[in-house]
N, C-alpha and C positions, 0 to 999 in steps of 0.2 A: 555748908552754904558758902559760895565764893564771895569774896569781898568785892567792893566796887571795882569795876573793870579797870585794869591798868592800861587799857588801850584808848582811853579818852584822848582825843586830839589826833588819833591816827586817821588816815584817809578812810573814806567810806567804801566798804566792799559792796554794799547794797543800799539802794535808796528807792523807796516807793513813794510816789507823790499822788495823792488823791485818786487812788485806784478804784475803778468801778468795773463790775463784771455783770454780764447778762447772759441768760440762756433763753434765746428767742426774745419774747417781749418782757420776760420777767427779770428784773434787776435783782441779783442775788448778793451783790457786794457793793458797798459804796463808801467813798471817802476814806479809804485805807491809806494811811501815811505812816511810815516809820523808816529808820535807817539802822544799819548794822556797821559798827566800826570794824576795820580790819583787825583780825586776831580775836574777835569776840565769839562767844557761843550765845546765840539768840534763840530762845525757845518760843514757839507759838502754841498756845494752849486754848482749850475751849471744848465744848461738848461735840459729839458727832453731829455733823450738819452745820457747824459754825462757819465753815469756809476755809479750814486750814489747808487741806490738800489742794483745794482750788487755788489758793494763794501760791503754793509751790508750783502749780501748773502754769500760773501767770509768770512767775519768775523764770521758769524753765522754758518759756516760749511756747507751751502747748496750747494754752487758752489765749485767744486774742482779747485785749481789754477793750471795754466800752469807752472809758475815759481814763486819763491820768498818764503818768510817766514811770518807766522803769529805768533805773541807772545801775549799771554793774561796773564796779571798779571806776566809778565816776564817769562812765561813758553812757550817753543816752542812746537807747535803741528804739527808734520810731516804730518798728514792727519786729519785735523779737521772735525768733524761731529757735527750736531746739539746737539747730546747727550753729546759728550765730552766737547763741548764749554759751554753748560748749566751747566755741573758739575763744571766748573771753575768760575761760578758766573755770567754768561752772560744771559741776557734776552732781548726780543725785542717786539716792536709793528710792525704793518704792514701798508703799504700804503693804501691798500683796506682792511678794517676791516675783518680779517679772523676769524670771530666769527661764532658760531653755532646758527643760527637765531631762531631755534625752541626750544632751551634750555634757561633756566632762566639765569639771570645775575649771580647769585651765582654759578651755575654749570659751566658757561663759565669761570669764574675767577679761579675756582678750577682746570681747565685743565692746568693752568700754573704751577702746581706742578708735572705733570706727569713724566717729565724727571728727577725728583729728588727723586723718590721713591726707597727705598732700599728693600722693601718686595718682596717675591717671589710669584709664582702662588698659592701655597697652602695657604700661609698666606692671600693673597688677597681674595681667595675663601671663606675661613672660618672666615675672620676678626679676626685673631689671631696674636700673636707676634708683629712683626714690623708693620704689616698692621693696627692693632688696635691702636697702638701708633700714627702712621702717620695720621689716620683718626681724632684722637683727636686734634693733632697739626694743621691739615688742617683747622678745624673749628675755632680755635683760630686765625690763620692767616687770614682767611676769614673775621671774624668779625672786625679785626683790619684794614684791607684794605678798607672794606666797610665804616667804620667810617672815615678813613683818607680822602677818596675821597668824603665823604658826599653822598653816594648812598645807604644807608641802606634801604631807603623807596622803592627802586625798586629792591631789591635783588631777589624777586620771580617773577619779570616781565619777559616775554619772550623777548629776545633781539631784535628780528625782529620787535617788535612794538615800539621800542625806536627811538627818533630823532637821526640824524647822530652824533650830538655833544655828546649825552649820550653814543652812541656806541663807540666813540673814548675814552671816559672815562673808559668804561668797558674793552676795549683793553689794556689801560694803567694799569688798576687794575690787569688784568691777568699777565702782565709782572712784576708787582711789588710784587705779592704775594710770590714769591720765594726769596725776599729780595736780588736782584742782586747787585753786586759790579760794574758791567758795564752794562749800559742800552742803547740799540740801538733803536732809535725812527725814524720811516720812515714816514715823513710828518704828524705829529700828529695834525696839525692845518688845514689840507686840508678839505674843505667843510664847515668850520665854519664861523659864522658871526663875526663882529668886537668884540663884547663883549665876545663871546666864545673864540676867539683867545687870547684876553688879559688874560682871566682867565686861559687858558691852559698854556700860557707863564709863568704866575706867579706860576702855579703848577709845571712846569718843574724846575723852579728855586728852589722851596721848596724841591722837590725830591732830587735835587743835594745838597742842603745845610743841610736839616734836616735829610735826610735818607742816606747821604754820598755816593750816587751813582755817579760814573763817567758817563757822558752821551755823546754819539755820535748821533748827530741830523741831519737829512735831512729835510730841510724846504725851501719853496719858499718865505715866507714872510720875506723880508729883514729887515724890522723894528724890528721884533721879534729877528731875527738872530743877528743883531748888538747889540741889548739890552742885550741879555743873554749869548752870547758866550764869552769864554776866548780865543778861537783859532778857526780859520776858514781855511778849506781846499777847494780850488776851482778846479773843474774838467772841462775839455773840451774835448769831443770826446775820453774819456778813458785815458786821460793824465792829470797829475797835473800841473796847471799853476801858482798856488799861495798857500802859506801856511804861515799864519802869524796871528797876533792879529787883532781884528776887525778894529781898527783905521787905520792900514796900508792897510788892504784889501780894505777898503772903498775909499782910495785915490790911489790905484794901477791903473794906466792907462789901463792896459790890462784887468783887471777885470771890470772896469767901462765900457769899450767899449763892452766887450763880454756879461756881465751879468746884471749889475746894471743900465745900460742906462746912457746916458749923458744928463744932464739938460741944 
């Protein structure tokens, strides 16, 4: 279990203020407020249907909010969109690998740069100007991330032929290629065996420490969550019931009863 975050006093990478979300006339989330200090790993836990993935979709600009404010790197976004959020240095993985199964590993990873392109249609068509420079930089970034995640040997492999564990690694590579300052991970350990989970947990820690990414993590494996998190937010039916460091969350009676189980 990590000690109290050394990042207290750092700027906030993420702040949610009184967030509410509705689907049609049904309000499914209300009064969600918390912040994540730069350099922290913040885990969001709760049962299926608690609103965890919906919260990532709000941060990522996929779901429009009913009420409240989202601040990323201390910048308020009145109407966040996936494009505007990505331009502020946010990237994410998905609960169910949203990969292109008939494309190669390398081509899948390169799609992570799509929202960061500055070139226009003419430049893209004729590979001139900014498009030419971006293509060169993309190759450098691709080689670096393939090496970092130790997947150079499968770069030309069709993603649909890979094991689920390797597909999760490709999904992470796609999120990392843009060098995000804020990384959103939606159940990155789902479907993995014990060894794969341990390796992915260590990798998440390394991404945080060596690449400087602030991380917001959704995960059901409480052992990993308690080991790597600086800060944990607990949701229940679209409401926040706890928000504290792992040691205190682990001993919170309401959290124990609702999520972690009583021994």
